[in-house]
C-alpha positions as CSV (number, residue, x, y, z in Angstrom):
1,M,33.5,-69.9,-9.6
2,I,34.4,-71.5,-6.3
3,T,36.1,-68.2,-5.3
4,G,32.9,-66.3,-6.1
5,K,30.8,-68.6,-3.9
6,I,33.3,-68.2,-1.0
7,F,33.1,-64.4,-1.5
8,M,29.3,-64.5,-1.3
9,L,29.3,-66.6,1.8
10,M,31.8,-64.2,3.4
11,E,29.5,-61.2,2.5
12,E,26.4,-63.0,4.0
13,E,28.3,-63.7,7.2
14,K,29.5,-60.1,7.3
15,M,25.9,-58.9,6.8
16,G,24.7,-61.3,9.5
17,F,27.3,-60.0,11.9
18,E,26.4,-56.3,11.1
19,L,22.7,-57.1,11.6
20,Q,23.4,-58.8,15.0
21,S,25.5,-55.8,16.1
22,F,22.8,-53.4,15.0
23,L,20.1,-55.3,16.9
24,T,22.3,-55.5,20.0
25,S,22.7,-51.7,20.0
26,V,19.0,-50.9,19.7
27,I,17.4,-53.7,21.7
28,P,17.5,-53.3,25.5
29,T,19.8,-55.6,27.4
30,G,18.1,-58.6,28.9
31,F,15.8,-59.2,25.9
32,D,16.7,-62.6,24.4
33,L,16.4,-62.7,20.7
34,N,16.4,-66.5,20.8
35,Q,13.2,-66.8,22.6
36,K,10.5,-69.1,21.2
37,M,6.7,-69.6,21.8
38,S,6.0,-72.7,23.9
39,M,3.8,-75.4,22.4
40,P,0.9,-74.9,25.0
41,S,0.9,-71.2,24.0
42,L,0.6,-72.0,20.3
43,I,-2.2,-74.5,21.1
44,F,-4.2,-72.0,23.0
45,V,-3.7,-69.3,20.3
46,G,-5.1,-71.8,17.8
47,L,-8.1,-72.6,20.1
48,N,-8.7,-68.9,20.5
49,L,-9.0,-68.5,16.7
50,L,-11.3,-71.6,16.5
51,I,-13.6,-70.1,19.2
52,T,-14.0,-66.8,17.4
53,I,-14.7,-68.5,14.1
54,A,-17.1,-71.0,15.7
55,I,-19.3,-68.4,17.5
56,P,-20.9,-66.9,14.3
57,V,-20.8,-70.2,12.4
58,V,-22.6,-72.3,15.0
59,F,-25.1,-69.5,15.7
60,F,-25.9,-69.2,12.0
61,I,-26.3,-72.9,11.5
62,Y,-28.6,-73.1,14.6
63,L,-30.7,-70.3,13.4
64,R,-31.1,-71.9,9.9
65,K,-32.9,-74.8,11.6
66,H,-35.2,-72.7,13.9
67,A,-35.8,-69.3,12.2
68,K,-36.5,-67.8,8.9
69,L,-33.4,-66.0,7.7
70,D,-34.2,-62.4,6.9
71,L,-31.5,-60.5,5.2
72,K,-33.1,-57.1,6.0
73,G,-33.1,-57.8,9.8
74,I,-29.4,-59.0,9.6
75,L,-28.4,-55.9,7.6
76,I,-30.2,-53.5,10.0
77,G,-28.4,-55.1,13.0
78,G,-25.0,-54.8,11.3
79,L,-25.5,-51.2,10.2
80,V,-26.8,-50.2,13.6
81,Y,-23.7,-51.7,15.2
82,I,-21.3,-49.9,12.8
83,F,-23.1,-46.5,13.2
84,M,-23.5,-46.5,17.0
85,N,-20.5,-48.6,18.3
86,Q,-17.9,-47.5,15.7
87,I,-18.8,-44.1,14.2
88,M,-20.9,-42.4,17.0
89,L,-18.8,-43.8,19.9
90,N,-15.6,-42.5,18.3
91,L,-17.2,-39.2,17.3
92,V,-18.5,-38.5,20.8
93,G,-15.1,-39.4,22.3
94,I,-13.4,-36.9,20.0
95,L,-15.9,-34.2,20.8
96,I,-15.3,-34.7,24.6
97,L,-11.6,-34.5,24.1
98,M,-12.0,-31.2,22.2
99,I,-13.4,-29.5,25.3
100,P,-10.6,-27.3,26.7
101,G,-8.8,-28.9,29.6
102,V,-10.6,-32.2,29.4
103,Q,-7.9,-34.2,27.7
104,A,-5.2,-33.1,30.2
105,Y,-7.5,-33.7,33.2
106,M,-8.4,-37.2,31.9
107,Q,-4.7,-38.0,31.4
108,A,-3.9,-37.0,35.0
109,N,-7.0,-38.8,36.4
110,M,-7.2,-42.4,35.1
111,F,-10.3,-43.1,37.2
112,V,-12.3,-40.3,35.5
113,S,-11.0,-41.5,32.1
114,Q,-12.1,-45.1,32.7
115,S,-15.5,-43.9,34.1
116,I,-16.2,-41.8,30.9
117,S,-15.2,-44.8,28.8
118,V,-17.6,-47.1,30.6
119,I,-20.4,-44.6,30.4
120,L,-19.9,-44.1,26.7
121,S,-19.7,-47.8,26.0
122,V,-22.8,-48.6,28.0
123,A,-24.8,-45.8,26.5
124,M,-23.9,-46.6,22.9
125,E,-24.5,-50.3,23.3
126,F,-27.9,-49.7,25.0
127,L,-29.1,-47.1,22.5
128,A,-27.9,-49.2,19.6
129,I,-30.0,-52.2,20.6
130,L,-33.0,-50.0,21.7
131,L,-33.1,-47.8,18.6
132,G,-32.5,-50.8,16.3
133,M,-35.5,-52.6,17.8
134,M,-37.6,-49.5,17.7
135,W,-36.7,-49.0,14.0
136,M,-37.8,-52.6,13.2
137,R,-41.0,-52.0,15.3
138,R,-42.4,-49.7,12.6
139,K,-43.8,-52.9,11.2
140,Q,-45.1,-55.7,13.5
141,L,-42.0,-56.7,15.5
142,T,-41.7,-60.5,15.9
143,F,-39.3,-62.7,17.8
144,N,-37.8,-63.8,14.5
145,D,-37.1,-60.1,13.7
146,C,-35.3,-59.9,17.1
147,V,-33.2,-62.9,16.3
148,M,-32.2,-61.6,12.9
149,F,-31.3,-58.2,14.3
150,L,-29.2,-60.0,17.0
151,L,-27.4,-62.1,14.3
152,G,-26.3,-59.0,12.4
153,Y,-25.6,-56.9,15.4
154,S,-23.5,-59.4,17.3
155,C,-21.6,-61.2,14.5
156,I,-20.4,-58.3,12.4
157,I,-17.6,-57.3,14.8
158,I,-16.5,-60.9,15.1
159,L,-16.4,-61.4,11.3
160,T,-14.7,-58.1,10.5
161,E,-12.3,-57.6,13.4
162,T,-12.1,-60.3,16.1
163,I,-11.3,-63.1,13.7
164,A,-8.7,-61.0,11.9
165,Q,-7.0,-60.1,15.2
166,S,-6.9,-63.8,16.3
167,L,-5.5,-64.9,13.0
168,A,-2.8,-62.2,13.1
169,M,-1.8,-63.3,16.6
170,L,-1.5,-66.9,15.4
171,I,0.6,-65.9,12.4
172,N,2.9,-63.7,14.6
173,C,3.4,-66.6,17.1
174,I,4.3,-69.0,14.3
175,M,6.7,-66.5,12.8
176,I,8.5,-66.2,16.1
177,N,9.2,-69.9,16.1
178,T,10.0,-70.2,12.3
179,Q,11.8,-67.0,11.4
180,G,13.1,-66.0,14.8
181,L,13.0,-62.6,16.5
182,T,16.3,-61.5,14.8
183,A,14.7,-61.7,11.4
184,I,11.5,-60.1,12.6
185,F,13.2,-57.1,14.2
186,A,15.4,-56.6,11.1
187,Q,12.2,-55.6,9.2
188,I,11.1,-53.1,11.8
189,P,12.2,-49.5,11.6
190,D,14.6,-48.5,14.4
191,T,12.2,-45.9,15.6
192,D,9.6,-48.6,16.4
193,V,11.9,-51.1,17.9
194,D,11.2,-50.1,21.5
195,M,7.4,-50.5,21.0
196,A,8.0,-53.8,19.2
197,V,10.2,-55.1,22.0
198,Q,7.5,-54.3,24.6
199,A,4.8,-56.0,22.4
200,Y,6.8,-59.2,21.8
201,Q,8.0,-59.3,25.4
202,S,4.4,-59.3,26.7
203,V,3.5,-62.0,24.2
204,L,6.5,-64.2,25.1
205,S,6.1,-63.8,28.9
206,A,2.3,-64.4,28.9
207,H,0.8,-67.5,30.5
208,P,-0.5,-69.9,27.8
209,V,-4.1,-69.6,29.2
210,E,-4.0,-65.9,28.6
211,F,-4.2,-66.5,24.9
212,L,-7.5,-68.3,25.3
213,I,-9.0,-65.4,27.3
214,D,-9.7,-63.2,24.2
215,G,-11.9,-66.0,22.8
216,I,-13.7,-66.5,26.1
217,N,-14.3,-62.8,26.3
218,C,-15.7,-62.8,22.8
219,L,-18.1,-65.5,23.7
220,V,-19.1,-63.8,27.0
221,L,-19.9,-60.5,25.2
222,F,-21.8,-62.4,22.5
223,L,-24.0,-64.0,25.3
224,I,-24.5,-60.6,27.0
225,R,-25.7,-59.1,23.8
226,I,-28.2,-62.0,23.3
227,C,-29.6,-61.4,26.8
228,C,-29.9,-57.6,26.2
229,C,-31.6,-58.0,22.8
230,I,-34.2,-60.4,24.2
231,L,-34.9,-58.2,27.3
232,I,-35.2,-55.0,25.3
233,Y,-37.5,-56.9,22.8
234,T,-39.6,-58.0,25.7
235,S,-39.9,-54.5,27.0
236,L,-41.2,-53.3,23.6
237,V,-43.8,-56.1,22.9
238,R,-45.1,-57.0,26.4
239,K,-46.7,-54.5,28.7
240,S,-45.6,-56.7,31.7
241,G,-42.0,-56.6,30.6
242,K,-41.3,-52.8,30.8
243,Q,-38.8,-53.4,33.6
244,N,-36.6,-55.5,31.4
245,L,-35.5,-52.4,29.6
246,W,-33.7,-51.2,32.7
247,I,-32.5,-54.7,33.6
248,A,-30.8,-54.8,30.2
249,L,-29.1,-51.5,31.0
250,L,-28.0,-52.8,34.4
251,I,-26.5,-55.9,32.8
252,L,-24.4,-53.7,30.5
253,V,-23.2,-51.6,33.4
254,L,-22.2,-54.7,35.5
255,Y,-20.3,-56.1,32.5
256,N,-18.3,-52.9,31.9
257,V,-17.5,-52.0,35.5
258,P,-14.9,-54.8,36.0
259,I,-13.1,-53.5,32.9
260,A,-12.8,-50.0,34.4
261,L,-11.7,-51.3,37.8
262,Y,-9.0,-53.3,36.0
263,G,-7.9,-50.3,34.0
264,V,-7.3,-48.2,37.1
265,Q,-5.7,-51.1,38.9
266,I,-8.3,-51.2,41.7
267,V,-8.7,-54.8,40.7
268,P,-5.2,-55.8,39.6
269,S,-6.0,-59.4,38.8
270,R,-7.2,-60.2,35.4
271,V,-8.4,-63.6,36.7
272,A,-10.8,-61.7,39.0
273,V,-12.1,-59.7,36.1
274,E,-12.8,-62.9,34.1
275,I,-14.6,-64.4,37.1
276,A,-16.8,-61.3,37.3
277,F,-17.5,-61.6,33.5
278,V,-18.6,-65.2,33.9
279,V,-20.8,-64.5,37.0
280,V,-22.5,-61.5,35.3
281,T,-23.1,-63.5,32.2
282,A,-24.5,-66.6,34.1
283,V,-26.9,-64.4,36.1
284,A,-28.0,-62.5,32.9
285,M,-28.6,-65.8,31.0
286,Y,-30.6,-67.3,33.9
287,Y,-32.8,-64.2,34.2
288,T,-33.3,-64.0,30.4
289,Y,-34.3,-67.7,30.3
290,T,-37.0,-67.1,33.0
291,V,-38.3,-64.2,30.8
292,L,-38.4,-66.5,27.8
293,K,-40.3,-69.1,29.7
294,N,-42.8,-66.8,31.5
295,E,-43.3,-63.8,29.2
296,L,-42.4,-65.1,25.8
297,A,-43.4,-68.7,26.3
298,D,-45.3,-69.1,22.9
299,D,-42.6,-67.3,20.9
300,W,-39.9,-69.4,22.6
301,K,-41.8,-72.7,22.1
302,D,-42.3,-71.8,18.4
303,F,-38.7,-70.9,18.0
304,L,-37.4,-74.2,19.5
305,S,-39.8,-76.3,17.5
306,G,-38.9,-74.4,14.2
307,K,-42.5,-73.2,13.7
308,N,-41.2,-69.7,13.1
309,K,-39.5,-71.0,10.0
310,Q,-42.5,-73.1,9.0
311,K,-44.9,-70.2,9.3
312,K,-42.8,-68.1,7.0
313,N,-42.3,-70.8,4.5
314,N,-45.9,-72.0,4.5
315,Q,-47.5,-68.6,4.0
316,P,-50.1,-68.9,1.2
317,K,-49.0,-67.3,-2.0
318,K,-51.2,-64.6,-3.5
319,M,-53.3,-65.8,-6.4
320,P,-52.8,-63.9,-9.6
321,K,-55.5,-61.3,-10.2
322,I,-57.8,-62.4,-13.0
323,V,-59.1,-59.6,-15.2
324,M,-62.5,-60.4,-16.7
325,P,-63.0,-59.3,-20.3
326,K,-65.4,-56.5,-20.7
327,D,-68.6,-57.1,-22.7
């Protein structure tokens, strides 16, 4: 029995040696398989996940106190986002690449590629909000409808994709420290090892603060969409607010331009891009706040005081129709 255990230990040691030899042969020299995630990095990855979860949760709790929750408006917002920003955006991109010579030209000219990407992103985002509001305008469009549309439109991507990505990042970082890179790479097909090495190297060499940037970007984009929804709503319900439609379009352009400049390395610093995001968001929020105070003063006051919810809840119920008996 003891001899059997010794034999098993020898086999395990042999397999471990063979695995180490295999990984040494496929993994580039200079990549340390003993690397671990630092504690600050793990903390910021966890904070990033908390931010992405907190955005829809806090927004939903806040709206429950100030607005009447309308499932129809939320559903329209979510469906509009899926159709325009997921289906139509990808479909138009595929159709553009099918044009003879376009794909090769875009691969050779990164600036053109990034410019087309920005134009498509801005166009689909702008049309999605505008068409969604116009669809809801078939009945009397209210500020509560705008808020419900915004809830569905802005939160669906966070609930279905962003939180999953943040959670996957946290799990991968924990696995690096608990299982080790050797065990992780042993489960990866040798054809994908090079790609995996690049991915893990970028994660391990990243500054801890970089793991928090995704959560901050999620919050920034959420605020940008709030501003655009309110401005487009104002342009539809107020004759004096027609210019807000084009200001919303300008905000979307200013938000996406730094992404394109970073993609073509005209602006190589990601910190500069994040600063641009914050500046554009701050200016957009300030302008939107002035619109709320000046052009939507009554709607904004009712929303803050919770009267929108009270009006919906206090609507008189229809009395049952009484049918008088015939003589």
